[in-house]
C-alpha positions as CSV (number, residue, x, y, z in Angstrom):
1,X,66.6,3.8,-57.8
2,X,69.7,2.1,-56.1
3,X,69.2,-0.9,-55.3
4,X,72.4,-1.6,-53.7
5,X,72.0,1.5,-51.4
6,X,68.4,0.2,-50.2
7,X,70.1,-3.3,-49.8
8,X,73.0,-1.9,-47.7
9,X,70.5,0.7,-45.5
10,X,67.6,-1.9,-44.6
11,X,69.7,-4.2,-42.5
12,X,71.3,-2.5,-40.8
13,X,69.2,0.8,-40.7
14,X,66.0,-1.5,-39.6
15,X,67.8,-2.7,-37.1
16,X,70.1,0.6,-35.2
17,X,66.0,1.9,-35.4
18,X,65.1,-1.0,-33.5
19,X,68.0,-0.7,-31.3
20,X,67.4,3.6,-30.5
21,X,63.4,2.4,-30.6
22,X,63.7,-0.2,-27.6
23,X,65.8,2.2,-25.4
24,X,64.4,5.3,-25.8
25,X,61.2,3.4,-25.7
26,X,62.0,1.5,-21.5
27,X,63.2,5.5,-21.2
28,X,60.1,6.9,-21.7
29,X,57.8,4.0,-20.7
30,X,59.4,4.9,-17.2
31,X,59.2,8.2,-17.2
32,X,55.4,8.1,-18.3
33,X,54.6,5.3,-14.6
34,X,56.4,7.3,-12.9
35,X,55.0,10.0,-13.6
36,X,51.3,8.6,-12.5
37,X,52.8,7.7,-9.3
38,X,53.8,11.8,-8.8
39,X,57.5,10.9,-9.3
40,X,59.4,13.6,-11.7
41,X,61.9,11.7,-12.9
42,X,63.9,14.1,-14.6
43,X,66.0,16.9,-13.1
44,X,68.0,17.5,-15.0
45,X,69.1,21.1,-14.5
46,X,67.5,22.6,-12.7
47,X,68.2,25.2,-9.9
48,X,71.2,23.3,-8.6
49,X,75.1,24.2,-7.1
50,X,76.2,26.4,-10.8
51,X,79.3,23.6,-11.4
52,X,76.4,20.5,-11.4
53,X,73.9,23.0,-12.9
54,X,77.0,23.1,-16.2
55,X,77.3,19.4,-16.4
56,X,74.0,18.2,-16.7
57,X,72.6,21.2,-18.6
58,X,75.6,20.0,-21.2
59,X,75.3,16.5,-20.6
60,X,71.4,17.1,-21.6
61,X,73.0,19.0,-25.0
62,X,75.5,16.4,-25.6
63,X,72.4,13.3,-25.3
64,X,70.1,15.4,-27.7
65,X,72.6,16.2,-30.0
66,X,73.9,12.5,-30.7
67,X,70.3,11.2,-31.4
68,X,69.6,13.9,-34.2
69,X,73.2,12.9,-35.1
70,X,72.2,9.6,-35.1
71,X,69.5,9.8,-36.6
72,X,70.4,11.2,-39.9
73,X,73.5,9.2,-39.8
74,X,70.9,6.1,-40.3
75,X,68.8,8.2,-42.7
76,X,71.4,9.3,-44.7
77,X,73.5,6.2,-44.8
78,X,76.5,8.1,-43.8
79,X,78.6,4.9,-43.0
80,X,82.7,4.5,-43.2
81,X,82.6,1.4,-41.3
82,X,83.3,-2.0,-43.3
83,X,79.9,-4.3,-43.8
84,X,81.6,-6.9,-41.8
85,X,82.3,-5.2,-38.7
86,X,78.9,-3.0,-38.8
87,X,76.9,-6.1,-37.0
88,X,79.1,-5.7,-34.4
89,X,77.5,-2.2,-33.8
90,X,73.9,-4.0,-33.6
91,X,75.0,-6.9,-30.4
92,X,76.7,-3.7,-28.8
93,X,74.0,-1.5,-29.5
94,X,71.0,-4.4,-28.4
95,X,73.5,-5.1,-25.3
96,X,73.1,-1.5,-23.9
97,X,69.3,-1.6,-24.0
98,X,69.3,-4.5,-22.0
99,X,71.7,-3.2,-19.7
100,X,69.5,-0.3,-19.8
101,X,66.7,-2.4,-18.9
102,X,68.1,-3.9,-16.3
103,X,69.2,-1.0,-14.3
104,X,65.7,0.6,-14.8
105,X,64.5,-2.1,-13.3
106,X,66.3,-2.8,-10.5
107,X,66.4,0.8,-9.6
108,X,62.3,0.6,-9.6
109,X,61.0,4.1,-8.0
110,X,64.4,5.1,-7.7
111,X,65.0,6.1,-11.0
112,X,65.8,9.9,-11.4
113,X,67.5,11.5,-14.7
114,X,69.7,14.0,-12.9
115,X,70.3,14.8,-9.2
116,X,67.6,14.4,-6.9
117,X,67.3,17.7,-4.6
118,X,64.2,16.7,-2.2
119,X,63.5,13.2,-3.2
120,X,64.1,10.4,-0.2
121,X,66.0,7.7,-3.1
122,X,67.2,3.8,-2.0
123,X,70.9,2.8,-2.6
124,X,70.3,-0.3,-5.0
125,X,73.0,-3.0,-4.5
126,X,71.0,-5.7,-5.8
127,X,70.8,-7.6,-9.1
128,X,73.1,-5.6,-12.3
129,X,74.2,-3.7,-9.7
130,X,76.1,-6.3,-8.5
131,X,79.0,-6.3,-11.0
132,X,78.0,-2.1,-11.9
133,X,77.7,0.9,-9.7
134,X,76.6,3.0,-12.8
135,X,74.7,0.6,-14.8
136,X,72.1,3.0,-16.3
137,X,75.1,4.9,-17.9
138,X,76.2,2.4,-19.0
139,X,74.0,1.3,-21.1
140,X,73.5,4.9,-22.6
141,X,77.6,4.7,-23.7
142,X,77.0,1.1,-24.8
143,X,73.9,2.5,-27.2
144,X,75.7,4.9,-28.5
145,X,79.3,3.1,-29.0
146,X,76.6,0.5,-30.8
147,X,75.1,3.2,-33.3
148,X,78.7,4.6,-33.6
149,X,80.5,0.9,-34.9
150,X,77.3,0.2,-37.1
151,X,77.7,4.2,-39.1
152,X,80.5,5.4,-38.4
153,X,81.7,8.3,-40.1
154,X,83.1,12.0,-37.9
155,X,80.0,14.0,-37.2
156,X,79.2,10.4,-34.7
157,X,82.7,10.0,-33.4
158,X,82.8,13.7,-32.4
159,X,78.6,13.4,-31.1
160,X,79.1,10.5,-29.6
161,X,82.8,11.0,-27.2
162,X,81.1,14.2,-26.2
163,X,78.2,12.2,-25.2
164,X,80.0,9.6,-23.5
165,X,82.2,12.4,-21.5
166,X,79.6,14.3,-20.7
167,X,77.5,11.8,-18.9
168,X,80.8,10.4,-17.2
169,X,81.4,14.1,-15.9
170,X,78.0,13.7,-14.1
171,X,78.4,10.4,-13.0
172,X,81.1,11.6,-11.1
173,X,78.9,14.7,-9.6
174,X,76.4,11.2,-9.0
175,X,78.7,9.3,-7.2
176,X,79.5,12.5,-4.7
177,X,75.5,13.2,-4.0
178,X,75.3,9.2,-3.3
179,X,78.9,9.4,-1.0
180,X,76.7,13.2,0.3
181,X,73.7,10.7,0.6
182,X,74.7,7.4,1.9
183,X,77.2,7.9,3.3
184,X,79.5,4.9,4.6
185,X,76.6,2.4,2.7
186,X,77.3,3.9,-0.1
187,X,81.7,3.5,0.6
188,X,81.6,0.2,1.0
189,X,79.5,-0.8,-1.8
190,X,81.8,1.4,-3.6
191,X,84.8,-0.2,-2.5
192,X,83.4,-3.8,-3.8
193,X,82.0,-3.2,-7.3
194,X,83.6,-1.3,-10.0
195,X,82.5,2.2,-11.9
196,X,81.2,1.1,-14.9
197,X,81.6,-3.5,-14.9
198,X,83.5,-5.7,-12.5
199,X,83.9,-6.5,-8.7
200,X,86.4,-7.2,-6.2
201,X,87.0,-10.4,-4.9
202,X,86.7,-10.4,-1.3
203,X,89.9,-10.8,0.5
């Protein structure tokens, strides 16, 4: 047995798995809870306008693919990042878990994966939404970036960039939906809170 490999794998491999288990545990637990309430959480790729359908489908592919690549990177310890920088990835990933959890809690029953066609949802501006218009997306990005820093390799880099780009394109589509659904209320909120993180000071 290669003890050097085992010693290097254990802390970062175990911590990376914990980051992913927490993140997807939150995601699927919330989905199960809403399903029991008769709410269809996952609405990605359902019948929609062609451009939106394409974006959602590619986003779904990207987010499934990145998980496969992350897991394989962990299992085979495929990493080019120096050891002293890898712990930063774990910290970033755990921050992503927390951001995503706060987003889901604040959204309550209005959370959907994808743009709902018929469901009536509420505009949420409290909690973490006071400093981010899209904290759930931010949580995804931070987890992906965290695992990338911990297991930096070319394949993971390409797939992470692909996933983040597709999430951003999906975010832009969802913001159009929010403007159409909530009108002036959302536009005022948009003026005050940044897309990813931060608030504008009131003049």
